[in-house]
C-alpha positions in Angstrom: 16.4 -3.3 32.9 20.1 -2.8 32.5 21.3 -3.1 28.9 23.7 -5.9 29.5 20.8 -8.1 30.8 19.4 -8.1 27.3 22.5 -9.8 25.8 23.2 -13.5 25.8 26.7 -13.1 27.2 27.0 -16.9 27.6 26.9 -17.2 23.8 28.6 -13.8 23.1 31.0 -12.9 26.0 31.6 -9.3 25.3 35.0 -9.1 27.1 36.4 -12.3 25.5 39.6 -11.4 23.6 39.5 -14.6 21.6 36.0 -13.8 20.5 37.1 -10.3 19.5 39.9 -11.7 17.4 37.6 -14.2 15.7 34.9 -11.7 14.8 37.5 -9.2 13.7 39.0 -11.8 11.4 35.6 -12.6 9.9 34.9 -8.9 9.3 38.2 -8.4 7.6 37.6 -11.3 5.3 33.9 -10.8 4.6 33.1 -7.2 5.5 30.2 -8.4 7.5 29.7 -10.2 10.9 26.4 -11.7 11.9 25.8 -12.6 15.5 22.5 -14.7 15.9 20.9 -14.9 19.3 22.8 -11.8 20.5 19.7 -10.7 22.4 18.3 -13.3 24.9 15.1 -14.8 23.5 13.0 -14.0 26.6 13.5 -10.3 26.0 12.5 -10.2 22.4 8.8 -9.8 23.3 9.5 -6.6 25.1 11.6 -5.2 22.3 9.0 -6.0 19.7 6.3 -4.4 21.8 8.4 -1.3 22.0 9.0 -1.3 18.3 5.3 -1.6 17.6 4.5 1.3 19.9 7.2 3.5 18.4 6.0 2.7 14.8 2.8 4.7 15.6 4.9 7.9 15.5 7.2 6.9 12.6 7.8 8.9 9.4 6.9 7.3 6.1 10.0 7.6 3.9 9.4 6.8 0.2 12.8 7.5 -1.3 14.5 4.5 -2.9 11.8 2.2 -1.4 9.2 2.4 1.3 10.0 2.3 5.0 8.7 3.7 8.3 11.4 5.4 10.3 11.6 6.5 14.0 14.3 9.0 14.7 16.6 9.0 17.8 14.9 12.0 19.4 11.6 10.0 19.4 12.8 7.2 21.6 11.7 7.8 25.2 14.2 7.9 28.0 13.0 4.5 29.3 13.4 2.8 25.9 15.2 -0.5 26.0 16.6 0.1 22.6 17.9 3.5 23.6 19.4 2.2 26.7 21.3 -0.5 24.7 22.5 2.0 22.2 23.7 4.5 24.8 25.5 1.7 26.8 29.3 1.9 26.4 29.6 -1.8 26.7 28.0 -2.4 23.4 29.8 0.4 21.6 33.2 -0.9 22.9 32.3 -4.4 21.7 31.5 -3.2 18.2 34.9 -1.4 18.3 36.6 -4.7 19.0 34.9 -6.3 16.0 36.1 -3.4 13.8 39.6 -3.3 15.3 39.0 0.3 16.4 40.5 1.5 19.7 37.7 4.1 20.2 34.2 4.5 18.8 31.8 7.4 19.3 28.1 7.6 19.2 26.7 9.9 16.5 26.0 13.4 17.6 23.0 13.4 15.3 19.8 13.9 17.2 17.8 12.1 14.4 20.2 9.6 13.0 22.1 8.2 16.0 19.5 5.5 16.6 16.7 4.6 14.2 13.9 2.1 14.1 13.1 0.8 10.6 9.7 -0.8 10.2 8.5 -2.3 6.9 5.0 -3.7 6.1 3.5 -5.7 3.3 4.6 -4.3 -0.1 7.5 -2.2 1.3 11.1 -2.6 0.1 14.4 -0.8 0.1 16.3 -0.5 -3.2 19.9 -1.1 -3.8 22.1 1.5 -2.2 25.3 2.4 -0.4 25.5 4.1 3.0 27.3 7.3 3.9 29.1 5.6 6.8 31.9 3.0 6.7 30.0 0.6 8.9 26.4 0.0 10.1 25.2 -1.9 13.2 21.8 -3.4 13.0 19.6 -5.4 15.4 16.9 -7.5 14.0 13.7 -7.4 16.1 11.0 -9.1 14.1 11.0 -10.8 10.6 8.2 -10.4 8.1 6.1 -13.5 7.2 8.1 -13.7 3.9 10.4 -11.5 1.9 12.4 -8.8 3.7 15.7 -10.5 2.9 18.8 -8.4 3.5 20.8 -8.8 0.3 24.4 -7.7 0.4 27.2 -7.4 -2.3 30.1 -7.0 0.1 32.9 -4.6 -0.7 31.8 -4.2 -4.2 33.5 -0.8 -4.6 36.4 1.1 -2.9 37.7 4.6 -2.5 39.9 4.0 -5.6 37.3 2.2 -7.8 33.6 2.7 -7.9 33.2 -0.4 -10.0 30.2 1.2 -11.6 29.6 -1.4 -14.3 29.3 -4.3 -11.8 27.2 -2.1 -9.5 24.8 -1.4 -12.3 24.7 -5.0 -13.3 23.7 -6.1 -9.8 21.0 -3.5 -9.7 19.7 -5.0 -13.0 19.5 -8.4 -11.4 22.8 -9.8 -12.8 25.9 -11.2 -11.0 23.8 -13.0 -8.4 27.0 -14.9 -7.4 28.2 -11.6 -5.8 25.1 -11.2 -3.6 24.7 -12.9 -0.3 21.5 -13.0 1.8 22.5 -12.4 5.4 20.4 -14.2 8.0 18.5 -11.6 10.0 16.5 -13.7 12.5 15.1 -11.9 15.5 17.8 -11.1 18.1 20.6 -11.0 15.5 23.2 -8.3 15.7 25.0 -7.5 12.4 27.9 -5.3 11.7 28.7 -4.6 8.0 30.6 -2.3 5.7 27.8 -0.1 4.3 29.8 2.5 2.4 31.5 0.0 0.1 28.9 -2.8 0.1 25.8 -2.5 -2.1 22.7 -3.8 -0.3 18.9 -3.9 -0.4 15.9 -5.3 1.4 13.6 -7.4 -0.8 9.8 -6.7 -0.8 7.9 -7.5 2.4 5.1 -10.0 2.1 2.4 -10.8 4.7 0.8 -9.1 7.7 3.8 -9.2 10.1 5.9 -6.0 10.3 9.6 -6.3 9.8 11.4 -4.3 12.6 15.1 -3.5 12.6 17.0 -1.1 14.9 20.0 0.8 13.4 22.7 2.0 15.7 25.1 4.6 14.5 28.7 4.8 15.7 31.8 6.4 14.1 35.5 6.5 14.5 35.5 10.2 15.1 33.4 12.4 17.4 30.6 14.8 16.5 29.5 12.9 13.4 26.2 13.8 11.8 24.3 12.8 8.7 23.8 15.5 6.1 20.7 17.7 5.8 19.5 16.0 2.6 19.5 12.6 4.2 17.7 13.9 7.2 14.9 15.4 5.1 14.4 12.2 3.0 14.7 9.8 5.9 12.9 11.7 8.7 11.0 14.4 6.8 12.6 17.1 8.9 15.8 18.5 10.3 16.6 19.2 14.0 14.9 22.2 15.4 
């Protein structure tokens, strides 16, 4: 299946300049853009089946929470998720949302594309990302819990805002935290370096699956060795 066939281009026309401007405006104002129904509903079964199969070879990461992770080099060539990630059409669309003329896929053989799977009792603690922005695709929600909680643009390059960050981690300043809707098929672009975020504990026997797609504004970007070891349990051979 061609990657573009997965996307509901009636709802989200990828080449529509007016849509690009609208989404760019939202991102500038809120540091997050959520596109529900980005993937056509009829294709979600195949994507979830792929996620379930891949989870069998995942690495169990237990740093700042518990999550099962599949690295980029574990996605087979026929993977629908891999095809979507490697398709220029999606990368260029994300660039329009960010207002970037050119984006590049990560050169990281582990971190370029990930599957994050969480089961009953798993969670992901408050953290910042190493990258300016993160692109995620929600595949399956847990029975309950698994909320993506986000304190957007809570720090900057000039001010780490450590007191407020610590207060949020302590359960205070709830007015600064927003739960982003992550229904299956939703594409989300958010500012991960400056936005504090977490995933609340998973409840129930349905696995939460989310794909993470890594792009950058410069070529040959890789995550550092420490992150690779903690997230994937290994470094590239």
